[in-house]
C-alpha positions as CSV (number, residue, x, y, z in Angstrom):
1,M,-11.9,-129.3,112.5
2,D,-11.8,-131.5,115.6
3,F,-9.8,-134.1,113.7
4,N,-7.2,-131.5,112.7
5,V,-6.9,-130.2,116.3
6,K,-6.4,-133.7,117.6
7,K,-3.8,-134.4,115.0
8,L,-1.9,-131.3,115.9
9,A,-2.1,-132.2,119.6
10,S,-0.8,-135.7,118.8
11,D,2.1,-134.4,116.7
12,A,3.0,-131.9,119.4
13,G,3.0,-134.7,122.0
14,V,5.3,-136.9,119.8
15,F,7.6,-133.9,119.3
16,F,7.7,-133.2,123.0
17,S,8.4,-136.8,123.8
18,R,11.3,-137.0,121.3
19,A,12.7,-133.7,122.6
20,M,12.6,-134.9,126.2
21,Q,14.3,-138.2,125.3
22,F,17.0,-136.4,123.3
23,T,17.7,-134.0,126.1
24,E,17.9,-136.7,128.7
25,E,20.3,-138.8,126.5
26,K,22.6,-135.8,126.2
27,L,22.5,-135.3,130.0
28,G,23.1,-139.0,130.5
29,Q,19.8,-139.5,132.3
30,A,18.3,-141.9,129.7
31,E,19.4,-145.0,127.8
32,K,20.0,-144.9,124.1
33,T,19.5,-147.8,121.6
34,E,22.9,-148.3,119.9
35,L,23.2,-149.3,116.3
36,D,25.4,-152.2,115.4
37,A,29.1,-151.6,114.4
38,H,28.5,-152.4,110.7
39,F,25.7,-149.9,110.6
40,E,27.8,-147.2,112.3
41,N,30.6,-147.9,109.7
42,L,28.1,-147.4,106.9
43,L,27.0,-144.1,108.4
44,A,30.6,-142.9,108.7
45,R,31.4,-143.9,105.2
46,A,28.4,-142.1,103.9
47,D,29.4,-139.0,105.7
48,F,33.0,-139.2,104.3
49,T,31.6,-139.6,100.8
50,K,29.3,-136.6,101.1
51,N,32.0,-134.3,102.6
52,W,34.7,-135.2,100.2
53,T,32.4,-135.2,97.2
54,E,31.4,-131.6,98.1
55,K,35.0,-130.5,98.4
56,I,36.1,-132.2,95.2
57,L,33.1,-130.7,93.4
58,R,33.7,-127.2,94.6
59,Q,37.5,-127.3,93.9
60,T,36.9,-128.7,90.4
61,E,34.5,-125.9,89.7
62,V,37.2,-123.4,90.8
63,L,39.7,-125.2,88.5
64,L,37.4,-125.0,85.5
65,Q,36.2,-121.5,86.2
66,P,38.5,-119.5,88.4
67,N,36.3,-116.4,88.2
68,P,33.9,-116.4,91.3
69,S,31.4,-114.1,89.7
70,A,31.1,-116.3,86.7
71,R,30.6,-119.3,88.9
72,V,27.8,-117.5,90.8
73,E,26.2,-116.6,87.5
74,E,26.4,-120.2,86.3
75,F,24.9,-121.4,89.6
76,L,21.9,-119.0,89.2
77,Y,21.3,-120.1,85.7
78,E,21.2,-123.8,86.8
79,K,18.8,-123.1,89.7
80,L,16.5,-121.2,87.2
81,D,16.8,-124.2,84.9
82,R,18.1,-122.0,82.1
83,K,20.9,-122.7,79.7
84,V,24.2,-121.0,80.7
85,P,25.2,-118.5,78.0
86,S,28.3,-119.2,76.0
87,R,31.3,-117.3,77.4
88,V,34.5,-116.3,75.6
89,T,37.6,-117.9,77.1
90,N,40.6,-115.9,78.1
91,G,42.6,-117.5,75.2
92,E,40.0,-116.5,72.7
93,L,39.8,-112.9,74.0
94,L,43.6,-112.7,73.8
95,A,43.5,-114.0,70.3
96,Q,41.0,-111.3,69.4
97,Y,43.2,-108.5,70.8
98,M,46.3,-109.8,69.1
99,T,44.6,-110.0,65.7
100,E,43.2,-106.4,66.1
101,A,46.7,-105.2,67.2
102,A,48.3,-106.9,64.1
103,N,45.8,-105.1,61.8
104,D,46.8,-101.7,63.4
105,F,50.5,-102.4,63.3
106,G,50.3,-103.8,59.8
107,P,49.7,-107.5,59.1
108,G,52.7,-107.5,56.7
109,T,55.2,-106.3,59.3
110,P,57.3,-108.8,61.2
111,Y,55.5,-107.9,64.5
112,G,52.1,-108.0,62.9
113,K,52.8,-111.4,61.3
114,T,53.9,-112.9,64.6
115,L,50.9,-111.4,66.4
116,I,48.6,-113.1,63.9
117,K,50.4,-116.5,64.3
118,V,50.4,-116.3,68.1
119,G,46.8,-115.1,68.2
120,E,45.6,-118.0,66.0
121,T,47.3,-120.4,68.5
122,Q,45.7,-118.7,71.4
123,R,42.3,-119.1,69.7
124,R,42.9,-122.8,69.3
125,L,44.0,-123.0,72.9
126,G,40.8,-121.2,74.0
127,A,38.7,-123.6,71.9
128,A,40.4,-126.6,73.4
129,E,39.8,-125.2,76.9
130,R,36.1,-124.7,76.1
131,D,35.8,-128.3,75.0
132,F,37.6,-129.6,78.1
133,I,35.4,-127.5,80.4
134,H,32.3,-128.8,78.7
135,S,33.4,-132.4,78.8
136,A,34.5,-132.2,82.5
137,S,31.2,-130.6,83.4
138,I,29.1,-133.3,81.8
139,N,31.2,-136.4,82.7
140,F,32.5,-135.4,86.1
141,L,30.8,-132.5,87.8
142,T,27.2,-133.5,86.8
143,P,27.4,-137.0,88.4
144,L,28.9,-135.6,91.6
145,R,26.2,-132.9,91.8
146,N,23.5,-135.5,91.1
147,F,24.6,-137.6,94.0
148,L,24.6,-134.6,96.4
149,E,21.2,-133.3,95.2
150,G,19.6,-136.7,94.7
151,D,20.9,-139.8,96.5
152,W,22.4,-137.9,99.5
153,R,19.2,-136.0,100.1
154,T,17.3,-139.3,100.2
155,I,19.8,-140.8,102.6
156,S,19.6,-137.8,104.8
157,K,15.8,-137.9,104.9
158,E,15.7,-141.6,105.8
159,R,18.4,-141.1,108.5
160,R,16.3,-138.4,110.1
161,I,13.3,-140.7,110.1
162,L,15.4,-143.4,111.6
163,Q,16.6,-141.0,114.4
164,N,13.0,-140.2,115.2
165,R,12.0,-143.8,115.3
166,R,14.9,-144.5,117.7
167,L,13.9,-141.7,120.0
168,D,10.3,-143.0,119.9
169,L,11.6,-146.5,120.7
170,D,13.7,-145.4,123.6
171,A,10.9,-143.1,125.0
172,C,8.6,-146.2,125.0
173,K,11.2,-148.2,126.9
174,A,11.5,-145.4,129.4
175,R,7.7,-145.3,129.9
176,L,7.5,-149.1,130.3
177,K,10.1,-148.9,133.1
178,K,8.1,-146.2,134.8
179,A,4.7,-148.0,134.5
180,K,3.4,-149.4,137.8
181,A,-0.1,-150.6,137.1
182,A,-0.7,-153.8,135.1
183,E,-2.9,-151.9,132.6
184,A,-0.3,-149.2,132.1
185,K,2.4,-151.9,131.6
186,A,0.3,-153.7,129.0
187,A,-0.3,-150.5,127.1
188,A,3.4,-149.6,127.2
189,E,4.4,-153.1,126.0
190,H,2.0,-152.9,123.1
191,E,3.3,-149.5,122.2
192,L,6.9,-150.7,122.5
193,R,6.3,-153.6,120.1
194,L,4.8,-151.2,117.5
195,T,7.7,-148.7,117.8
196,Q,10.3,-151.6,117.7
197,T,8.7,-152.8,114.4
198,E,8.8,-149.3,112.9
199,F,12.3,-148.8,114.0
200,D,13.5,-152.2,112.6
201,R,11.7,-151.4,109.3
202,Q,13.3,-148.0,109.0
203,A,16.7,-149.3,109.9
204,E,16.5,-151.8,107.1
205,V,15.5,-149.1,104.6
206,T,18.4,-146.9,105.7
207,R,20.8,-149.7,105.7
208,L,20.0,-150.5,102.0
209,L,20.5,-146.9,101.1
210,L,23.8,-146.7,102.9
211,E,25.1,-149.9,101.3
212,G,24.3,-148.2,97.9
213,I,27.3,-145.9,98.6
214,S,29.5,-148.6,97.2
215,S,27.8,-148.3,93.8
216,T,28.2,-144.5,94.1
217,H,32.0,-145.0,94.5
218,V,32.1,-147.2,91.5
219,N,30.2,-144.6,89.5
220,H,32.4,-141.8,90.7
221,L,35.5,-143.9,89.9
222,R,34.4,-144.2,86.3
223,C,33.7,-140.5,86.1
224,L,37.1,-139.8,87.5
225,H,38.7,-141.8,84.8
226,E,36.8,-139.9,82.2
227,F,37.9,-136.6,83.8
228,V,41.5,-137.6,83.6
229,E,41.1,-138.7,80.0
230,S,39.6,-135.3,79.1
231,Q,42.3,-133.5,80.9
232,T,45.0,-135.5,79.2
233,N,43.6,-134.8,75.8
234,Y,43.3,-131.1,76.6
235,Y,46.9,-130.8,77.7
236,A,48.1,-132.9,74.8
237,Q,46.3,-130.6,72.4
238,C,47.8,-127.5,74.1
239,Y,51.3,-129.0,73.9
240,Q,50.9,-129.8,70.2
241,Y,49.5,-126.3,69.4
242,M,52.5,-124.6,71.2
243,L,55.0,-127.0,69.6
244,D,53.6,-126.0,66.2
245,L,53.8,-122.4,67.1
246,Q,57.3,-122.7,68.3
247,K,58.3,-124.3,64.9
248,Q,56.6,-121.5,63.0
249,L,58.3,-118.8,65.0
250,G,61.7,-120.6,64.7
251,R,61.2,-120.9,60.9
252,F,60.8,-117.1,60.6
253,S,63.1,-116.1,63.5
254,G,64.9,-113.6,61.4
255,T,62.0,-111.2,61.6
256,F,62.9,-110.5,65.3
257,V,66.0,-108.6,64.2
258,G,64.3,-106.9,61.3
259,N,66.1,-108.9,58.6
260,A,64.1,-111.3,56.6
261,E,67.2,-113.3,55.5
262,S,68.8,-113.6,58.9
263,T,69.4,-117.0,60.3
264,S,69.3,-116.0,63.9
265,P,67.8,-118.6,66.3
266,P,64.4,-118.4,68.0
267,P,64.0,-116.0,70.8
268,A,63.9,-118.8,73.3
269,A,67.5,-119.6,72.3
270,T,68.9,-116.5,74.0
271,S,68.7,-118.0,77.5
272,L,71.4,-120.7,77.2
273,P,73.9,-120.0,74.5
274,A,76.7,-118.2,76.3
275,V,77.3,-121.1,78.8
276,A,76.8,-123.8,76.2
277,A,79.1,-122.2,73.7
278,A,81.8,-121.6,76.3
279,T,82.0,-125.3,77.2
280,L,82.5,-126.3,73.6
281,P,86.0,-125.9,72.1
282,A,86.3,-124.1,68.8
283,V,88.4,-124.9,65.8
284,P,91.5,-122.8,65.4
285,T,90.8,-119.2,64.6
286,I,90.6,-118.4,60.9
287,P,91.8,-114.9,60.0
288,V,89.1,-112.6,58.7
289,V,89.6,-111.7,55.0
290,P,88.1,-108.5,54.0
291,T,85.5,-108.7,51.2
292,I,86.3,-106.9,48.0
293,V,83.4,-106.1,45.7
294,G,83.4,-108.4,42.7
295,V,86.0,-110.8,44.3
296,P,84.6,-113.9,46.0
297,N,85.7,-114.5,49.6
298,T,86.3,-118.2,49.6
299,M,87.6,-118.3,53.1
300,A,84.5,-116.6,54.5
301,E,82.3,-118.9,52.5
302,S,84.0,-121.9,53.9
303,V,83.2,-120.7,57.4
304,L,79.6,-119.9,56.7
305,N,78.9,-123.3,55.0
306,P,78.8,-126.0,57.7
307,N,79.0,-128.8,55.1
308,E,82.5,-127.7,54.1
309,V,83.9,-127.3,57.6
310,K,85.7,-130.2,59.3
311,P,85.1,-130.8,63.0
312,P,87.9,-130.1,65.5
313,A,90.3,-133.0,66.2
314,S,89.1,-133.0,69.9
315,G,86.5,-131.3,72.0
316,T,83.3,-132.4,70.2
317,R,80.4,-133.2,72.5
318,K,77.3,-135.4,72.4
319,A,73.9,-133.8,72.7
320,R,70.4,-135.2,73.1
321,V,67.7,-133.5,71.0
322,L,64.8,-132.2,73.2
323,Y,62.3,-131.2,70.5
324,D,61.7,-131.9,66.8
325,Y,63.2,-129.1,64.6
326,E,62.6,-128.5,60.9
327,A,65.5,-127.1,59.0
328,A,64.8,-123.7,57.5
329,D,67.4,-124.1,54.7
330,S,70.3,-126.3,53.5
331,T,72.7,-125.0,56.0
332,E,70.6,-126.3,59.0
333,L,70.2,-129.8,60.2
334,A,66.7,-131.1,60.9
335,L,66.3,-132.8,64.3
336,L,64.1,-135.4,65.8
337,A,63.3,-135.5,69.5
338,D,65.4,-137.9,71.7
339,E,68.0,-138.6,69.0
340,M,71.8,-138.2,69.8
341,I,74.0,-136.0,67.7
342,T,77.6,-134.7,67.8
343,V,78.0,-130.9,68.2
344,Y,80.8,-128.4,68.2
345,S,81.3,-124.7,67.7
346,L,82.9,-122.7,64.9
347,P,84.7,-119.4,65.3
348,G,82.6,-116.4,64.6
349,M,79.3,-118.3,64.9
350,D,76.3,-116.9,66.5
351,P,76.6,-118.3,70.1
352,D,72.9,-119.4,69.9
353,W,73.8,-122.0,67.3
354,L,76.2,-125.0,67.0
355,I,77.3,-127.3,64.2
356,G,75.6,-130.7,64.5
357,E,76.5,-133.9,62.9
358,R,74.5,-137.1,62.4
359,G,76.3,-139.7,60.3
360,N,77.1,-138.0,57.0
361,Q,74.7,-135.2,57.6
362,K,75.9,-131.9,59.0
363,G,74.3,-128.5,59.6
364,K,73.6,-125.7,62.1
365,V,71.3,-126.5,65.1
366,P,69.8,-124.2,67.7
367,V,71.3,-124.6,71.2
368,T,67.9,-124.4,73.0
369,Y,66.7,-127.6,71.2
370,L,69.6,-129.6,72.8
371,E,70.7,-131.1,76.1
372,L,74.5,-131.0,76.1
373,L,75.9,-134.1,77.7
374,S,79.2,-134.3,79.6
């Protein structure tokens, strides 16, 4: 009992001495032991690392999970050391709605078929997003969080101890200056030597921890590379899924006008055609010959079949292909991204399409897949 009382009294005395020293330093009434410039730089770098790591961690969490309620839920599960339940992504939920809508509208109808195709792509996008979030959480967020909850807490603890050792050291220096009697001076000098030793030892421990920040940067750099690689793979997957969907919709584009045999271009082609076609000269107008039942209209057939049409003497243009395009039938020309072809317009053609030539090959091509060159 007496021992505990004495210990409490001693701790209270130490706390009071530190508080007095701290207050006098703030008021400019006491000297303060300064750390060397290298040590101060280590402290500043550690603070920068902690602050920016926190900001990067929080914003990456927002990027991966924009819903604040979901982030709070995940945080609580982590604190309770329980597995976070699997959550349906927005893409997967949209895919579910599209599939159910297609079943109601009729999976055999043009709209129903398209909903099913788009829904399947949304499901694949949602699955890719789930894989990316999982990979980023393990390879990027977890190391950052481990630093803040592990190494940084240790550094902060040792820094607080070092601060207390410095206050004790400066308080001893102040008492030594105030000591008058020889016995008091001897006691103060002995106490100063002890506190100086403790301060030096704690400074060395803290210095080693602060120098370890360099290793932390190396580790975070490696994690950052892994995050970028995961993000690159995710966006590449999404691009490929959407490109595949675009090809599928272009192949069955006639369903948008309710005619299964129509060769109208994809919906995306409706944004450019008027301007593009207006800049391309057409061949001389061919008179329209009425169709008589049982009598073949050879002039009309020559217009509709690109392989039998000669290009105009002047006014053809070069175009660069933006995306791969798979020909739907023999009247169309298959395209490869970045290749150069010659294009021109025919009278009476759908303005969303042009005639494209590549060597001896000729066929219709969608305007939205091209970049027309001057």
